C-alpha positions in Angstrom: 8.1 7.9 17.6 4.4 7.8 16.6 2.3 4.9 17.9 0.4 4.5 14.6 1.7 3.5 11.2 0.7 6.7 9.5 3.0 6.5 6.5 1.7 3.0 5.8 -1.9 4.2 6.3 -1.3 7.0 3.8 0.3 4.5 1.4 -2.8 2.4 1.4 -5.6 5.0 1.8 -4.1 8.0 0.1 -2.0 6.5 -2.7 -3.5 3.0 -3.5 -7.1 4.2 -3.3 -6.5 7.3 -5.5 -7.4 6.8 -9.2 -5.6 10.0 -10.3 -2.1 9.1 -11.3 -0.7 12.7 -10.9 -2.1 13.0 -7.4 -0.7 9.6 -6.5 2.8 10.7 -7.7 2.6 13.8 -5.5 1.6 11.8 -2.5 4.4 9.3 -3.2 7.0 12.1 -2.9 6.0 12.5 0.7 5.3 8.9 1.7 7.8 6.8 -0.3 11.6 7.1 -0.6 12.6 7.9 -4.2 14.1 4.4 -4.6 11.3 2.5 -2.7 11.3 -1.2 -3.3 7.8 -2.8 -3.5 7.6 -6.6 -3.2 4.3 -8.1 -4.4 5.4 -11.7 -3.7 8.3 -13.8 -2.5 8.9 -15.1 -6.0 8.7 -11.7 -7.8 11.4 -9.0 -8.3 11.1 -5.7 -6.6 9.1 -2.9 -8.3 11.4 0.1 -7.8 10.6 3.8 -7.7 7.6 6.1 -7.8 6.9 5.8 -11.5 7.0 2.0 -11.6 4.6 1.7 -8.6 2.3 4.3 -10.0 2.1 2.3 -13.3 1.3 -0.9 -11.4 -1.5 0.9 -9.4 -2.9 2.2 -12.7 -2.9 -1.3 -14.2 -4.5 -2.9 -11.2 -7.2 -0.3 -10.8 -8.1 -0.7 -14.5 -9.0 -4.3 -13.6 -11.1 -3.5 -10.5 -14.6 -2.1 -10.5 -14.7 1.7 -9.7 -16.2 1.1 -6.2 -13.2 -1.1 -5.0 -11.4 0.6 -2.2 -8.9 -0.5 0.4 -9.9 -0.1 4.0 -8.3 -1.0 7.3 -9.6 -4.1 9.0 -7.8 -3.4 12.3 -5.6 -0.7 13.7 -2.1 -0.2 12.2 0.9 -1.1 14.2 4.4 0.2 14.5 7.6 -1.3 16.1 10.6 1.0 15.7 11.2 1.4 12.0 8.7 -1.3 10.9 5.0 -0.5 10.2 2.2 -3.1 9.6 -1.3 -2.7 8.4 -4.1 -5.2 7.7 -6.6 -4.4 4.9 -9.7 -5.4 2.9 -10.2 -4.7 -0.8 -13.6 -4.4 -2.4 -16.8 -2.4 -2.2 -17.6 -0.9 1.2 -20.1 -2.8 3.3 -19.8 -6.2 1.5 -17.6 -9.2 1.8 -14.1 -8.2 0.6 -12.7 -9.7 -2.6 -9.2 -9.7 -1.1 -7.6 -9.3 2.3 -4.0 -9.0 3.3 -1.3 -7.1 5.1 1.4 -4.6 4.2 4.6 -4.3 6.0 6.9 -1.3 5.5 10.5 -0.5 6.5 10.8 3.2 7.4 14.0 5.1 6.8 14.4 8.9 7.1 10.6 9.4 7.7 9.6 7.6 4.4 8.8 4.1 3.3 12.0 2.6 2.0 10.6 -0.9 1.3 7.1 -2.3 1.2 6.0 -5.9 1.4 2.6 -7.3 0.4 1.2 -10.4 2.1 -2.0 -11.4 0.4 -4.2 -13.8 2.3 -4.9 -17.1 0.6 -8.3 -17.5 -0.9 -10.5 -20.3 0.3 
């Protein structure tokens, strides 16, 4: 078992940072299970599948300035089939506009479910 959360790092840095929808879908085939469930909040329903997540990313990226990128703010962690990553969102080198953490459940070497924990703003 690897000691880094590589799948989750790829989810954040390769998929969520990519502004090309076709390239994202190709990366999703490797990183995400076909029926992945993504939970944005405790009160929201799951966003299910590659296409639905890809559409969400496209919508969110349209609202962000082009220089916004996710970056890790500390090393990723893994504990058996659970991976965790902490991140910043915003232009590199300045105060992030958002911070948070993603937690993923891994099954058959792919992310089966993904949970977003957005840090509260001050």
